[in-house]
N, C-alpha and C positions, 0 to 999 in steps of 0.2 A: 632691185635696187640695184644699179648696174655697177660694171665693173670698178672696185676703187683700186686699182694698180695699174698706172699709168705708166708711159716710157718717160728714159731718163737719158736724156739727148746726151749727156758726159758718160756716160756708164762704162758704152765699148772702149773708152780711153784709158780705162784704171787697169793698170795693167794687174793679174793675179800671181798671188803667190806663190813660186814655185817649186814643187814637190823635190827636196834632195833628197838621190837616195843615201842610206843610212842616216838619217836623222832621228828616225825613231828611236836609234837605238841610243842615240845624244838625249832624246827627253825621256828616255826610260830612265838613264843612268843620274839624272838629274832630277827625275822626281819625286814626290814627298814618298811613295810606298818605299823607294830603292834606302833613299835616307832612313826610314825608318829601319828597315831589314839591316843595314849596315850597323846602324847602332846598339845593336844585339846582339851580343858575342854569341849565345846559345842558339839562337836564331842561324848567325851564321853558320855555326858549328854543323848543327842538323843540314843544313842546306849543305855542307862539305859531304859529312858520309851518305847522304842519299844521292847525292854527285857521283860518287866513287861508287857506289853502288849502279847507278846505270850504267858507268864508264867497264867495271868489271862486265855487267851484262853485254856489252853491245864489245869488248874484247875478248869473251868464252873462245870463240874458236880459236886464236891469237893463243892464249895463257893455260886453256885445259890439252893433257898431254891426251886425250881419246875424248870421242861422243858418246858419251855414256848411253844413249838412247838408242847406238846404232848396233844390231849384237857382232858386228860382223867385227867389229873393233876390240871384241870383250874377247876374255884368255879365262880361261877357271883356273890355268898356273898362277896366277895372280891372284888369286882369292885371297880372303883375308890377309893382307899386308900390314903391319904396324904402320902408325907414321913416320916421317920421314927420322925425326927427331930419338928416336925412340933404338934401344939396338938389335932391333929386329926391320926397324927401316927400309926402304929402301925405293932410291931413287928409279924415277921422277914422281913418285909418288907422295906427295907431299904432308897428305891427310892419312895414306894409305886408303887402303881397299876392302869390299864389300866383300861379301859371299860370291858372288857371281864374277867379279875380279873389276868391277868399275872402280874407277877412282872416286874417293871422295869429292877431292876438291873440284874436280870436274863436272860431278855431280850435280855441286852447289853452285856453280859459275852457267850451268846450262837449266836449271830448279830457278837460280835468281832470274835468267828470262823469262819464265812463264811465270813466276808470281809477279815479276813487276809488267807484264803484260797485262795477266788479270786485274793487277790492283790496279793501272791506273785506267784500262777500257770500263771497269767497273764504276772507280769515281768519274770517270766524264758520264758514263749513263744515268748512273745515281743524280750525278748533277745535273744533268741536261733536262733529267725526268721529272726532279724537283724545281727546277728551273721555271720549265713550261706551265707547271701545275700549281707553283706558287703565284707565278705571271696571269694566270685565268683567274685563279681564286681571288687573289686584290683586285685584280680587274674586274671584272666582271661583278662580283656582290654576288648577294642574293644566295639564291638556290643552290647555284654552283660549289659558291664559295661553304656553303655547309656542309653539302656533300663530299667536297675533297677534305676538308678538314675531319670531317667525322669518321673519313676512309683515314686519315693520318694516326686520328688518337685511338681506333680500336689499334693500328698496328701497332704504335708505341707501345703496348700494354705484351706485348710479347719479347725475347731477344731477340738482336736481328739477324745474329746465328744462327737463331732457329727459320727464322725467316728463309734464309739461305740454303740451310738444308731442308726446308719445306722443299721449297721450289728445287731446288736439285734431284728429291726426291721423286717429284710428281714425272719429273722431264721423263728422267730415267726410268722408271716406271711405265712408261708410255712407250718410249721409242727401243728402250733395252739395248741390245746392242749392237743397233743399226744407227749407233751414233759413232762419228769418226773423231778424229782427234779434235779439229776446227769444230767441228757441231760441240764436242765437249768444252772446248774453250769458249765459246760462246751461249752455251746454258749457266757456267760460272761466272763472267759477264753480269747475265740478265737476274742470275741469285742475287749478287750481290747488289746492283742494282736494284732490283724491288726493295732490298732492305736497309737501305742507307738515304731514299730519296727523300725523306718526310723531315729532317735537317732543315736540307736547301729551303723546299716547299714553303715549313714556317715563317723560315729566314725572308725569302725573296716578298712572302704575299705580306709579310707586317712594313717590308719599304714601301712596294708597288702600295697598299694603302693611303700611304703618306704624299707620294709622288702623283696619285691618278688625279688629287688634289689642286695639284699645281697650276698657274696660268698658262704653261706652256703646253699642257697636254688639253684643257680649251679649245686652244688657240688649234693645236692641230684635229680636235674632232670640230672644231667651225670650219676647217678649210675644204671638209671632207674626206678625209683620209680613213680608210680603213680600220678596225680593231685592231687586226693582228699585224697590220704596220705600226700603228702606235704605240701598241705594246713591246715590238722588237724596236724601233728604231729611236723612239722617244724616252717613253717609260722605262727599259731594262736597263739601259747604259746608263741611266742616271740614279738605279741606285745603291752603287758603292762610293759615285763620284763625290761625293760632299758638297752636294748641292743643297743639304740640309744647314750648312755653314755658309750660304749662297742666300739663303732666307734672311739672315740676322742680317748679313752685312754689306748685302748689298743697296737695302732701303733705308737711306737717311730718315733722320727724323724730319720732321716737318716736312713732309715731303705731301704735297697735294698734288695730284694732276689732273687731268683730263680723258673721257675716254667716248667714244660714241658707239651706239645704239647697246655694249652689256661693260659694266665694270671688270676689274681683276678679282679673282673668288681670293676668299680670307678664310684663315685655317680659323676652328674653335673648335670643341669636344664633340659638339655634335654637328654634323659636317654640314647638313645641308640646311640650318639654321648660322652657321658661319656670318654670315653680312650679315645678319643680326644681332651678334653679339661679339663684334669685333673693341677690345680695349682700346686700341690705340686710336681707334675714332671715337667710339665715345665719353673717349675723358676729356675732350675739346668740347668749348662749348658753342653756342649755334653763332656768337660774335665771333670767335676764333674760328669757325671753319666759313664763314656766308660774306668776309668780309672783302670788299675790293680789296686786293694787296698791292695793288700799284705797280706791279711788273709789267717792262717793259712792252709793249705792242707795237707792229707795225701800223702807222699812220698811212691813211691812203695819200698817196704819190709822194711820200717821203721813203726814203731806206732808211733813216736814222730811226730809233725805238722812240716814241713816245709815252705819257702818261697819261690818262685820261679817264676819270670814272667810273664809274658802270651807267650811271644816269647820263653823261652826256655820251657815252656811247651807243645807248640805247636809242636815244633823242636822234641821234644824226642818222641813224640804220632805215631806208623806208620800207613798209610798212607794205605789206599786199593788198594791191589792189583789187583784187575780187577774190571772193571767197573757194574755198577749195570745190574742184568737180570731178577729178577721178583718183582718188589717193593710191600712193603709192603704199603705205601701210595702214591698214588699218584694223586697228581694234575693238570689239564688243564686247561688252559687261565680262571681263575678264575677272576671273577669279582664280589665286591659287593658293594650294593648303597643304599643310605639309600634316601628315596622320602619326602622332605620336603617342606609345601604351596608356596613356595619360586621357589624353583628348586632342584635338583637331583643330588647328592652329590655322589662322585665313593671313596670311600673309598680301594677298590681293585681293580687294573686295570691290568688284562691279566695275573696275574703272573702261573709261573709252576715250580712244581718240583716235585722229587722223592725221596722216603725215601726205601732204600733196608732195609731187614730183619737184625736183627742185627746192625742195624746202628743210629748213631745220628746227628741229621741235626740241627747243633745250628743257633738264629734265635736272630742276633742284628738291632739296629738303634735306632735312637732316638723316643721319645712319638710321636706318630703318626704318625709314617712310614707305619702301620697297621701289624705289629706283632700282636697285640691282635685281631684284625677281620680278620687275616687269620686263627687264631686258632680256634675260636668262628664258623667261616664258617666250620671247619673242624669238629668239635664237633656237627656241627647242632645246634646252640645254638644262632645264632642271634636274637637280640632283634626287632619288630618292629618299628620302617618303616623298619627296615634295611631290607635286602634280597640277595640273589644270584640271581644277572642277568643274567649271561651266565656262562658258564663254567662247566667240571667235576670233580668229587671227589668218585675215587676209591679205596674201602679198602679191600686188597689180593684179588682184580677182580671184587669186588661187588661193583657199583654203587648207595654211600649212599645219594648224596645230594639231591638227588629229592623222599628219604623211604617218606615212609606216615609218620607221627609220633611215630604213636603205635609200628611199626616195628624198627625206628629210636630208639624206646626207649629202646628196645632189644637191641641192638647192643651195645649203648651207656652203659659203665660202665664193658663189659663183655669183649668186642672187643677193643674198645678206652676208652680213659679214660685219664684224667689230673689230673696235682697236683698245686693245686694253690699256690701264692706266700706268701700270710699270715693267717698260722693257725688258727689267734686270730680271723679273720672275715671271712675263711672258712668254719668252724666248727661250729654247732649248741652250742649257751652257756647253753640250757638249759638240754644238754645229754651228758657224758661221751664221750671221743673222743674214746675208746675200745667201747663202744655200737654203736656209730656212725660208725664206721670199719667191725662188726661184719653185720649192718644193709645192707652195702655196697655187703657184700661177701654171704648171706642168700639170698636178693634179685635176684640172676643170681644163684648160689647153692644151691643143695636141703642137707642144712648140719643144723645138729642143732646148739643151742646156743652156747655149750661148744665146739664144732667140729667145729664153725666158729672161735671160742674166738683163737683157737690154730693155726689160718692161720692169723691173723692181726701181722701189723708189724709200729711202729713208729721209726722214724729213725731222726738223725739232718743233718744237709747239707752232712757233710762231709760224713755221713754212704748212705743219699740221691745219693751221686756221685759215689757211690761204690756198689748201688742196682741197678742205671742206666748199669752200666757196665756189669754186672753177670748178669741181665735178657736178655741184648741185647745177652750177651755169649753163655746164659744158655736156654734162653726160643727162642731167635730169635725176641726179642721186637724191635719193630722201635718206636725211640722217637722224639717227634720236640723241639726242647727245647730254650724258649723262656727266653731272660732276658739281663741285659747290664752291667753284669759281665764279663767278656773278659778272667779270669781265670778261670773261669766256661767253659766258650764255647771252652779254650784252653788245657785243662784238659779232658773233658767229651767226647767234639763233634767229629766225623767221619770228617764232612765238615760243612760248616758256610754257610749263605746266609745272605747277606747285604741289609736290605730295606729301602727303601726311598719314601716316598709320595705314597705309594700302590701298589709300584713297585719292582721286586728283582734288585739292580744295579750290585750285583756281588757275584758271588755261585763259592763255589772249595771247596778241598780238606783244610783242615783246617790249614794248615804248609803253604802253597801256600798263602790262603789271608791274613794270619796275615802279615806272612814275605816278600812276596812279592805282596801288593794289587796294582789292576789296574786300578780300578773307582777313578775318585777325591774324592769320599766322601768318601768312603775307606780307603782312603789313611791318610784322615784328621783325621778318628777315631783313627785309628791304630797308627799315630801320637800321639795322647794323652793321649796314654797309655805311663804311665814313669816308668822307667827302676828301676831295685834296688839300681843298681852303684848312682844313684844320681849325673847323669850328668848336667852340670849348664847351658846346651844350652835351650832354652826354649820350650813348649812341644806344639804343632800345637793346633791351637784353629781357629774352622770352622766358618765366618761371619755368619751372620744372623742367623733363625730359619726355621724350618721347616713349609712349608708353610699350612694354613686352607685351610678345603678342600673345600671350599667355592672360594679358590682365588688362586690355584694351576696356575703356569704358563703353557704359550702352548709349544710347544717342551718338550724338556729335565726337571723335575722340578726342577732337582738341578742345572740351567743355571742361574739363579740371585745371588747363593753361590760358584759358580765355578771360579777357578782364571785360568781356559783353555778355556773359553765357545770363540766360533764363531760363524755366523750367524747360519748356520745351527741347533744348538743348542739351537736357541731360535723356530725354525719354525717347525724342523720332533722329533718328539718322537723317543729316536734309538732304536732299539729290539737288546736281547743278539745277542752275538757275541762270539762263540768260538774262545778263547786265550789258547794254550797248554791246561793243565787240570782246566782252569776255564774258565766259561763263563759270560762276561761283558756286560751291557748297557750301550754302551759311542760310542759317534762318533768317538772321539780319535783314534779307533783302528780299524775304520772300514776304506778301501784303499780309497773308494770314498769320506769318508770326508777329507782323508789326504789330497785330490788333489785341492779338493776344498778350503781349509782353506790355502793352499800353494800359 
């Protein structure tokens, strides 16, 4: 696939927001964190006391009457002086002196410096260590996660002070008296850091395991960013940024988008099966999801939007005049499975298709049909325990399903890419949209930031449809368009594939499939599309629902919902049969099946 980011002629004329010095302070004061901080009196008192301690430590040379660590300033004649407020007290020794003549108040001020230094550095070290290990454990997962968490569990069985004393004792026994003051300080910081990293690691790991399944992380993987960059730049800043609230507030009810190549991921209790278990998608009927909603679309030769039904849009599209010869994307007998403790779930069962240069293949079907998993398999982003169990995927002749991760990372974002369904969840909320587009371009092209910005473009749905057409016409871009909007399919696609339960039920030119569907499932989908004429005839409703991966029936998986089912359908799985310009996986179009049915 060619580069899908094209120049934007007006980009250079848009002025960038200037960063005003000091604005960060104003934003910090107006932030929710500072607002919550101010509302808690206890927190304010604690902060004031902490600030007082730091102030006393900083001003220790000015407030102390002597440096208690400088023997030249100590006098034995001043030993054991009582505090100033007692009868035997003497000025300027506010809290008196010890047996060596050291002022107690001065010793407290200078000791406060050491204590705060060790405490702050120890917290920073333990926090940094815990954050890094938690980030790695949560993002990488698997054996790495298990090893780090088991070490954390073992350490939690011992008191933290015991760990610190153990580390300090081991270091001192090894180095003895060869440690100077700074080395001793470093040992204390190291001991404290090793004692308290577990709490940070467990907290960060939990947040990262949620964030790594977000669309913006998948987008960062897609453009080819290395794992350390994704973890530090995209995942870590979002851990405590309130992005979870964004998930619930940013996605409006009833939103139905279109997406090219791969749709956005969604959450479920089992990450790998999330796209099959999304309740927000399964609660809607087939008719509610597949109707032509009459959204305004740009008509050819007209600037104003117009409304046209899917069948009319499909009828006026020019059909390909010649069969494909050199496909850009070729999928052969692809099978994807998810291995669980109880069984192996087959999400994709031997599908094959080609997408030619400049062609748009639309993919439709109910939620759970396998559209998302197919796209994820093509792009190489199947989550464990999912895997490609068999089949081959070729991109312009290069087999990509067996490429090492580093080589596939260089392919993604440069030769093959995806547009997510919902930009509010596929974009990192902590960075400007333009910055993320620039990051994609600079990852694969040797351009300056200003040069990359001139190539960035952001479009709405009508512009994206126009862009897809233009990319196919001008650059030969091949597109796999996954959507529930048949109007978009009819207007944009050259061919359409109807998927059901991990298989392609029917595939063919969009005009033929929309106007003359062959498979009973495809007939049901097309019959559920209302016309603008508002006919009184009731729309087609397919009975039942998509079967779960663990309960796919034998034979044709559609047979429990099919009105034309016969015995062979319940036993033997149909293979694709050429029928004119279309290919349909149905026994009704097999001559042998017809004879047995008769």
